[in-house]
N, C-alpha and C positions, 0 to 999 in steps of 0.2 A: 503493500500499499503505500504511494507516495505520500508526502509529508510537505509541510509549508517550507522546510528548511531544504528544499530538493529546487527551490526557484530562488533566482537573484534577478532584483531590477538593477539595470545598468542605463546610464545616460550617455549616448553617442552621438555624434552628429548628424543633422538630418541629411539622407542622401540626396544627391542629384540624380534624376532621370536620364538613361541614357537613350540612344535613337532608337525609337520604337516603344519607349517605356513611358508611363506614367508616374507621377509621384501621387501617392494616395492618403490623407489625413484620416486616421482612424476614429469614426465615430461609435460604432459599435462591434463587440467581440461577441464570436460565437464560442460557446463551452459544449462540448459534446463528448460522449463516453469512447468515440472511436480515438479521441486524441490520446487516451491512454495507451493505447496500442500503439500509436505512432511514435512515442516517445519512448519506447523500450530501448534498452542499452544497444541492441544489436541493429536500430532502426535510425538513431538521432546520436549526435555526439554532445558532449557537455559544452556546455556555453552558446549553443544554438537558440534560436528564438523559436517558441514553441510553435508548432504549425496550427494555423486555424483560419476560418474564413472570417472576413470583417465585412461590415458596411462602412463605406469611407467616402469622402469628397476629393475629386481630383484637384489637386493643390496645384498642379503643373503637369504640362505634358509635352512630350516631343513624339506625337504620333497624331495623325487626323482621325484616329478611331475613338478618341475621347476627347471632351472639352473640359476646360477649367470649369470647376463648380457642379460639374454633374454627379449625382450620386451613384455608386458602383458597389458591386460585391466582388472580392476577390481573395485570394489565398496570402494575405500579406503577414498573418500569424499575429504574436502577442506583441505588437509595438505601436507607438503612436503615429508613426510615418512609415511608409515603405514604397521602394521604387519596384514597379512590375511592368512585365510584357503588357502592353495596352490589349493585346488580343486575349489575354488570360481574365480580362475584367468583364463583367455583366453589368450592363447600365439598366437600373432599374427606375420606373415611373414613380416620383414620391408622391404623385395625387391619387395612385389606386389604393394605398394602404400605408401605414405606419412603415417607415423606411427599415426599421429593425426587422421586419417579417422578410426581409431579403435572404437574412441567414434563418430564419424561422420557418413559419407555414407556407410562405411562399418562396422557399429557398430549398436547401439539402433536406432538412428534415420532413418538409412536406412532399417533395419529390419522391423521398426513400419510402414513404408510407403509399404514394400513389402507386407508383410503378411496382414496388413490392407486392402490394397486395393485389392490384388488379392485373399486371402482367405474370406474377409468378405465382400467387394465390390463387386467381381466376375464380373468385367467388359468384356463385350463382343465387339468384334470388330464394329466400327459405332458408339458407344453410345458416350453419353456425359457425362465426369467425370468433376466434379466440385470440387473444393478444397479451403478451407479457410486457413488463415495463409499461404498462397501460396509462400512468400519469405523467409519461415523459413526453416530449415533442413528438417523437414519431409513433408511439404508441397511441397516443390519444386521436392523432390524425387517423390512425388505422380503424380505430373501432368507429369514429365518424362517418368515414367513406364506407365503412361496410354496412352501416345503417342507410346511408344514403343509396346504397345499391340494393335495398331490400333484404340485408340479412341479419340474422340475429348477432348482436355485438356484446361480446364477454371480455371483460378485462381482468387482468391480474395486477395487483399492486401491494404495496408493503406497507399501507397503514389504513385504518378506518376512514381517516379524513381523505383521502385519498381514493379509496373505494366510493366514497359519499359523491364527491365530486364527479366522479365518471358517470355515475348514473342519475343525480339530480342535476348536474350541469352540463352534461355533454350527452346524456343521451343514452349510453349504454343499456342493454338490457339487463344485465347483471355485474356484479364484481366480485372477485374475491380476494380477500388478505391472506397472502401465503404466508405470513408470520403468525398470524392468530389462528386460522382455519387448518383443518386436517385437510391437506390438498386433494387427495383421493377423494374423500367424501365431498368436499367442495365442488369438486369438476363434475361428480355425479349430478349434484343437487345443480349447478347452474348449466350444465350441457347434458340433460338426461338423455339424449339421443345420440352423443358424441360431438366430437369435433370434425368440422368438415375442412376449416382451414386455421392453421395454427400458426401464427406470426410471431416468431421467436426473436426476443430482444435480450435474453439473458443466458440461454445455455444452462448447461449443469443439472443440478437434479431435477429443477422445474421441467426443463425440455424432456428428461426422461420419464417423468411422471405424465406428463400430458401426452407422449406417445403411446400409453396404457389405455387412452381413451378416444383414440382415433376411429370414424366411421369409415365404412369402406371407401375407398378411391380418394381418401384424404389427400390434402398438400399441406406442407410444411415448408413455412419459409423462413429460411436462416438469414436474419438480418445481423443481429449483434450477440455478444456473450459476455455481458457486464459482469455476472457472476465470476468469469474466470481470469479476468484482466488483472487482477492483482495476487493470483495464487503464485507461488513457486513452483507447484506443480499442478497441472489441471485435473478435475475432479476424474475419476474414472466412470463412466456410465456405459457399460457393456452391451445393455440389452436393445438397443436401438433397432438392430436390424430385423428381430424378430417381430415386432409390434408393426414395424413397417412392411413387413413381406406379408403378414395375416391380413393386414388391410388394404393391401395392394395400393399402398401410398407412395408418393412422391415427396422426397426432402429435398431443396434446392436452395442454394446460396445465389447472393446477386450484388451487383454493386450499382446503384443510381446512376452512376456516370456513365453505364452501358445504354442509358437511354437519353444522352445528353441531347442529340439531334432531335429530339422529341419534347423537350421541356417546356417549349413555350406554349404550345397547344394545352400541356398539362397546366401551367402556371395559370393560363386563363380559365381553366376549368376550376381549379383550385380557388382562385379570386371570385369567380361567380358563385361558388358555394358559400363562401364569407360573405360575400355581399348579400346573398338571399337569407343569411342567417342559419344555413344548414350546416356550417362549419367553423367551429368556434375556436378559439386557441388562448392560451394563458401563458403569462411571460414571469419568470421569477428574475428578477433585477438587481444587480448589484453596482455600484457606481466606483468608477475608478480602475484605472489599468493596474495600480498596485495590489487590487483585491481581485484580479484573475485567477491566481492561484487557490483563494478561498472557494471562489466559485465553483472551479474544476473539481476540488476535493469533496464539495457537497454532493457531487452525483454519487459517489459512490459509497455515502451514507444516507442517501434517500431525501437529502435535504429540500431537493427542489420539485415544485410540480409544474409541468408544462416545460417551456423552453427556458434553458438558463442562458443569461445575456449579461456581458459587462458595457455597462455604458461610459465611453471614454470621453465624449466631446459632443458639443452641440453643432449642426451644421452651420457652416457661414450664411448661407440664405436660409430661410425659415422653410422647413420641409414639413409633409405629414407626418 
């Protein structure tokens, strides 16, 4: 498990953009569980900037692709300013939704939920869709999209307050507190006919248990494994193949980036659902770049509900 002592705040000169690059001033930092995997010792070096997507404002540019003052999303990392190739930036319209949604429901988390559920899980009306990590940015969107598509949505979360949020605020049909409930009994109660689509954000023993409750021809979507990120040795869950085979089920992983060429129509549909009040989102915000480590560590103790964000600065020109 990482600690605050694993992070250091440094001051360096603001970089100058090179040819084809833009200088982006960070407004919002995204904090996501996958970042724990990205900063493993075999994937990053001590002293590097922590990888992360940001919503920022173009402060200077040496590319015709973006203009000064535009609001953009890019992988700048945990820093106040970053120079990046302009073709790696996505310009967002600040009039559609609050700009921080560009790294939330109208960004990677929303697209992950959208494509993971609809393209990999392929739910059909009337089916039961179960999602773990359901109170997080991805999980909460998965359940709501399932409901929009005419499915029965069931969420797994870690507190009664989160379960209440799922059923009362987001319209899930049922929610399971995996810390308080006997998981097998709770699954039978919440999914009496079994699970048609399981969207897995946690891995480990919860995945292993859910596989015992699959319906015939079920689909298991492997999105994340937050329960395993901080273990020195992964949990041994050797029974996967038996229930998958008996249910003639399919288990498949994916990357949202694989659907990059289709993100624009997906974002338009997500925005339409938000505008219609069918897709809701919640943000868990801390302020100050120096508090990014605390926000990140909170992901692994269940501290956040919804999308974890760090507010770094206000835009120069007022935006939504």
